[in-house]
C-alpha positions as CSV (number, residue, x, y, z in Angstrom):
1,M,-4.3,7.2,11.3
2,H,-3.2,10.4,9.4
3,L,-4.6,10.8,5.9
4,S,-1.2,11.3,4.8
5,C,-0.4,7.7,5.5
6,L,-3.0,6.8,2.8
7,C,-1.3,9.1,0.2
8,G,2.0,7.3,-0.2
9,S,1.9,7.0,-3.9
10,Y,0.4,10.4,-4.6
11,V,2.2,13.1,-6.6
12,G,1.5,16.9,-6.5
13,S,-1.2,16.6,-9.1
14,D,-2.9,13.8,-7.3
15,L,-3.0,15.8,-4.0
16,Q,-4.4,18.8,-5.8
17,H,-7.2,16.6,-7.3
18,L,-7.8,15.2,-3.9
19,C,-8.1,18.4,-2.3
20,T,-10.4,19.8,-5.0
21,E,-12.6,16.7,-4.8
22,A,-12.9,16.9,-1.0
23,A,-13.6,20.6,-1.2
24,T,-16.4,19.9,-3.8
25,R,-17.9,17.3,-1.6
26,A,-17.9,19.8,1.3
27,A,-19.5,22.5,-0.7
28,M,-22.2,20.0,-1.9
29,E,-23.0,19.4,1.7
30,T,-22.9,23.0,2.6
31,A,-20.5,22.1,5.3
32,P,-18.7,25.0,7.0
33,A,-15.3,23.3,6.5
34,V,-13.7,20.5,4.6
35,L,-13.7,17.5,6.9
36,R,-11.8,14.2,7.1
37,R,-14.8,12.3,5.9
38,H,-14.8,14.5,2.7
39,F,-11.1,13.5,2.2
40,E,-11.9,9.9,2.9
41,A,-14.6,9.9,0.3
42,A,-12.3,11.6,-2.3
43,L,-9.6,9.0,-1.5
44,A,-12.0,6.2,-2.2
45,Q,-13.0,7.9,-5.6
46,G,-9.6,7.7,-7.5
47,R,-6.2,6.2,-7.9
48,P,-2.9,8.0,-7.9
49,A,-1.2,8.6,-11.2
50,A,1.7,6.5,-10.2
51,L,-0.6,3.5,-10.0
52,T,-2.2,3.8,-13.5
53,A,-1.8,1.3,-16.2
54,Q,0.8,3.5,-17.8
55,S,3.1,3.1,-14.9
56,V,5.2,0.0,-14.1
57,G,2.2,-2.0,-12.9
58,V,-1.4,-1.7,-11.6
59,R,-2.2,-1.9,-8.0
60,E,-4.0,-5.0,-6.8
61,A,-6.2,-5.5,-4.0
62,P,-5.5,-9.1,-3.1
63,G,-8.2,-11.2,-1.7
64,V,-5.9,-13.3,0.5
65,T,-4.6,-12.7,3.9
66,L,-1.8,-14.3,6.0
67,R,-4.5,-16.6,7.5
68,D,-4.8,-18.2,4.1
69,V,-1.0,-19.1,4.0
70,H,-0.3,-22.6,5.4
71,G,2.9,-24.5,6.1
72,C,5.1,-21.4,6.2
73,A,4.7,-20.2,9.9
74,R,8.3,-19.1,10.1
75,Q,8.3,-17.1,6.9
76,V,4.9,-15.6,7.8
77,A,6.2,-14.5,11.1
78,E,9.4,-13.0,9.6
79,V,7.4,-11.1,6.9
80,R,4.9,-9.9,9.4
81,A,7.8,-8.5,11.6
82,A,9.6,-6.9,8.6
83,V,6.7,-5.5,6.7
84,L,3.5,-5.2,8.8
85,T,4.9,-4.2,12.2
86,P,6.7,-1.1,10.8
87,L,3.5,-0.2,8.9
88,E,1.1,-0.7,11.8
89,R,3.2,0.3,14.7
90,P,5.8,2.9,13.6
91,D,5.6,4.4,17.1
92,L,6.9,1.1,18.6
93,L,10.0,1.0,16.3
94,R,10.6,4.6,17.1
95,R,10.5,4.1,20.8
96,L,12.9,1.1,20.4
97,G,15.2,2.9,18.3
98,I,14.9,0.4,15.5
99,A,14.9,1.6,11.7
100,A,12.2,-0.1,9.6
101,P,13.7,-2.3,6.9
102,G,13.8,-0.8,3.4
103,G,12.1,-3.9,1.8
104,V,11.9,-7.7,1.7
105,L,13.5,-9.9,-0.9
106,L,11.6,-13.2,-1.2
107,H,13.5,-15.8,-3.1
108,G,13.2,-19.6,-3.9
109,P,12.2,-21.9,-6.6
110,S,9.0,-21.5,-8.6
111,G,5.9,-22.7,-6.8
112,C,7.3,-22.4,-3.2
113,G,4.7,-19.7,-2.2
114,K,6.6,-16.4,-2.8
115,T,3.8,-14.6,-4.6
116,L,1.1,-16.0,-2.2
117,L,3.0,-14.7,0.8
118,A,3.4,-11.3,-0.9
119,R,-0.2,-11.2,-1.8
120,A,-1.1,-12.2,1.7
121,V,0.9,-9.4,3.2
122,A,-0.6,-6.9,0.8
123,G,-4.1,-8.1,1.8
124,E,-3.3,-7.5,5.4
125,A,-1.7,-4.1,4.8
126,A,-4.1,-3.1,2.1
127,H,-5.0,0.4,3.8
128,L,-1.3,1.1,4.6
129,A,0.6,0.1,1.4
130,N,0.2,-0.6,-2.2
131,F,0.9,-4.0,-3.9
132,I,2.1,-3.7,-7.4
133,P,3.1,-7.1,-8.9
134,V,6.0,-6.8,-11.4
135,Q,7.5,-9.6,-13.5
136,C,11.2,-9.7,-13.8
137,S,10.8,-9.5,-17.6
138,E,8.9,-6.2,-17.2
139,L,11.9,-4.6,-15.2
140,V,14.4,-5.8,-17.7
141,D,12.4,-4.3,-20.6
142,K,12.2,-0.9,-18.8
143,V,16.0,-0.9,-18.4
144,G,16.9,-2.0,-21.9
């Protein structure tokens, strides 16, 4: 996987900080070049500015996966196909000429498992995507 896939929420200053941190790590090792491991260590160090507490929400690392969701086999399969497959196998979609969906809207009454399903998908795709829970009231407040 390209390191760029792990930097989806990074802005210019985040990338600058990441490069500086990786170069510092390489210099401390007296490595002849900045290597992938230096960037991976730098990535583990910080969080992009877009995901700080001042932004819409704070990224979560859910401790739940799709194996923890029971009684929703059809919904799990649909969300897996719509969210995880494009993230994990973009080459497959390209080969088939299929465009990845722009998003998924989960709807239903309170308590039907929408949030659990979203957290489970985020748990499965933790290294490929960010999960930022947002309450509807937070969105309305930002608009008004």
